[in-house]
N, C-alpha and C positions, 0 to 999 in steps of 0.2 A: 069220888073217893080218890085221895092222892096216892102216889106210888107206894109210900111206906105203909099206909093203911091197907092197901090192896095186897101187898106182899104179906103183911102180918096175917090177914084173914086167910089167904091161900095156904100159908105155912101151917097155921093152926088147924085148918080143915084137913090138911094132909096128915098131920100127926094124929088126929082123932079117927082116921079111917082104920079099918081092919082088913088087911094089914096096913100099917102106917106107910106113908109115902112122903118123900121130899122131892120136889121138882129139880131136875139137874141144873137148871139155870142158877140155883143158889150155890153151886160149887164155886162160882166165879166172883169172889171178892178178890182183892189184890193178891193175897197169898195163894188162893186157889188158881188164879190165872197164871201166876208164876210157876206153880207146881205142874200145871198142865203143860206149859212150855217145856219143863224138864221131862215130863213123860214122853213128849214127842221125840226126844233124843235118846230114849232107852233102846237097848238092843232088841228087846222083846216087842217093842211097839213099832210094827212095820208100816202102819197106814201113812204116816207123814212122809217118810223117805220114799216109799213106793209111789205115792201120788206125785211127789216132786220129780222122781225119775220118769214117770209117764209124761208129765208136763214138759220135761226137758227133751226127751226123745221125740215126742210128737209135737213139739212147740211150733214148728214151721207149718204143719198141717192145720193145727188149731188156729194160728194166725191167719192163714189163707182163708179159712172158713169164716172167722169172726171179722177180720179186717182191722186196720189200725184206727186210732182216734176214738172219739166218742167219750162215754162215761163208764167207768168201772165202779160197781157198787158191791163191796164185799160184806157179806153177812157173817157174824161171828168172827170179826176181823182179828181180835186178840192182839198179838204183837205186830200184825200186818206183814209178817215174814213171808207168807205165801203170796201176798199181793206184789211183793217187790219184783219177783221174776216175771210175773204177768205184766206188770206195768212197763218193765224194760222191753218186753216183746211187743206189746200193743201200742205203747206210747199214747195213752189216752190224754184227753184234754183235762179231765178231772177225775178224782177218785174220792169215793165216799166210803168211809170206814164205819161199819155199824156193829156195835157190841153192847152187851148189857153192863159191863164193868167200866164205869166212867173214868176212874183214876188210871187204870191200866190202858184204856183206849187213848186218852189224851197224850200220854207219854209216847205211845206208838205213833200217833199222828205227827207229833213234833219231829220224830226221827224220819218219817216219810218226807216231810217238808224239807228237811235238811238234805236228804239224798236225792230228791227230785225237785229242784228249785223252780222249774218251769211248770210244775203240775199243781193244779188247784186241788188241795186236799181238805176234805170236810169231815169232821167227826159227827157221829150221830149215836147217841145213847138210846137204845131201844130193846124191847123184849120181843123176840120173834114169835112168841106164843100168841101175840095180839097183832093188831093192824100196825104196820110200820108207816109212819108219815115221813116221806123223804123231804129234804130241805126245800123250802119254797124257791121257785124259780129254776129248779134243776131241769135242764132240757129233757124232754121225753125221747127225742130221737137217738137212736144208736146207743141204747143202754145195754151193757153186759152185766148181768147179775152173776156174782161169783160166790159160790157156797162150797168151799173145799172141806177136806178133812173128814168126810163121811158124817158130818154133823146131822144130816137128815135122818140118820139112823137113830137119833135120840127121841124121835117122834114116833108114837104108835101109828100104824097105817092110816087111820082116819085123820089124825092130826097132821101127818105128813102130806096127805092129799090136800088138806085145807091150806097148809103153808105153801105148797107148790101152786095152788090156785091163786093165792094172794100174790105170789111172785109173778104169775102170768099177768095179773092186772097192772103191774108196775112197768110193763114194756109194751111197745107197739110192734107192728109187724116186722120192723127192722131190728128188733132187740133179740136177746138170747139169754139163756141161763147156762152157765158152766158150773157143773156140780160134781163133786167126788162121792163115790159110793163104795163101801166095803163089800166085797163079794163073799159068798159062802165058801168055806174052805175047811181044812183039817181042824178038828176041835182043839187039839193040843196047841196049835198055833194061835187060835182065837183066845183061848183061856189064858195063855201066858202073856198076851198083850195087855190083859186087864188085871193081872196079878203078878207083877214083876218081882224078880228075886230081891231087888234092893228095897222094895216096900214103898216106892214113890207113889204108886197108884193107891195103896192103902192110906198113905198120909193125905193124899188128895181127897179121898172119900171121907175120911174122918174130919178133915178141915171144915166140911160143911156144917158140922155141929157147932164149931166155934162161931161160924158166920151166923147161924140161927140164934145163938145166944145173944149176939149183938142186935139182930133184927127184931126179935120178939121178947127179949129179956128172959130167955129160958136158962136153965141151969144144967144143960147137958155136960157130962164129964166124959170127954172123948176116950180117956184111958179105960173106961168101962165098956167099950164097944170094940168089935173087930170087923175088918173088911172081909167081905165074901163076894166072890165073882165066879160065875159059871155060865156055860152055854146051854140055853134052852132050845134044843133042836126042834121041838114041835112048833115053837113060835119063831124060829130062825133069828134068835137074838141072844146077845150077851146080857146077863142081868148083874147089876151090882147092888149089894145090900150092906147094911150095917147091922150086926148081930149083938144083942146085949149079952155080956159075959156073966151077968148075975141079975137077979130081980132088982128093979130100980124104979123109982118114981122120977119123972121129969116134970118140973113146974115152970110156969110162966105167969105173968100178971093176969089174973082172971081165970086160970085153968091149970090142969095137970093131967098126966096120963101115967099109968103104971105099965111097965114092960116086964114080962117074965123072962127068966133066963133062957137064952136061945131065941127069943122073939126078934124078928127082923124089921128093919125099916128099908123099904125099896127106894133106892136113890137114883138108879139110872137103868135104861134099856139102851142097847146099841144093836139095831137091826142090821142083819147081813142079807144082801139081796142077790138074786139071780138077775142077769141083765134083762131078760124078757119080762120079768115081773116088774122091774123098775120102769121099763119103757111103757108098759101098760098103765102104770100109775101116772107117768108124765102125760100120756095121751088123755087120760081122764081129767087132768088139770088144764088141758088146752095146749099142750106142746106136742104137735103132731110129727115134727121132723127131728130125728135124733141121730147123732153120731157118737161113737164110743171108742175110747182108746184104753188098752190095758197093758199091764206088765207081762213079761214072758210066762210067769207062773199063774197068771189070771187071778191074782189076789185082790186087785183093786182096779176100778174103772173111773175114768174121767169122761163125763158125758156132756156133750153140747146139745142143748134142747132149744128148739125154736118153734114159734107158733105155726 
């Protein structure tokens, strides 16, 4: 089954569930990727700037533990903005940018090539929910897997464990994983980060409906839906949903579904971790040695995990 047919089947299966679901990877068409970059600059959205500050303050210590050279492989690379600082510190021989949005990725890779003329930069379009096949001939020695931005939080715990286990298989004993995790904190801070006053996150969430219309030929009307985000304390996660403002039918070639007024489509989870719990998850995936650096408020952690 080709990628477009697989996506179509996955999307339709999700829409027919009760409650309906859309996988968060479908946020990231060109507009969705650009909107997410805008989100990272919002006053309410602390993860990006807090993670960057942790990397800057503790950069020398991270460099000392990782060592220069080798290969940096960034998952969910997006604009490659986070990789720039890391590549300046580590001076790797090659950089692989992995992302699901092909158009957005290739533009980012060209900018990386312009900024780092001596660096071999390779783009890889891939879906992290499946097996990622790295470019043929990529050396296995001294690989640093880079997964910033607390993106691991988008995966439910069993799927997070499966992803971390797949990461472990991509490195040898001299490799490592550098990963950002968002920590449990005040609920008001968490909820504001996913429901900003300017409505950018709402626009990002609603944009997924336009993307689905193109992917499966559906007739979603985004104006008929509203963005909902809240912290589920029992599950330790932010949830994002789209809520129907009125009863509506959504049609696509070969199928349809009715949504009642107030019915929701679950579009994203963002799990918030305690360090001890995340270290345990890493250990189960095969990473037995962990170091962590945090900001003064203990809002965010950057973790270096090694076999």
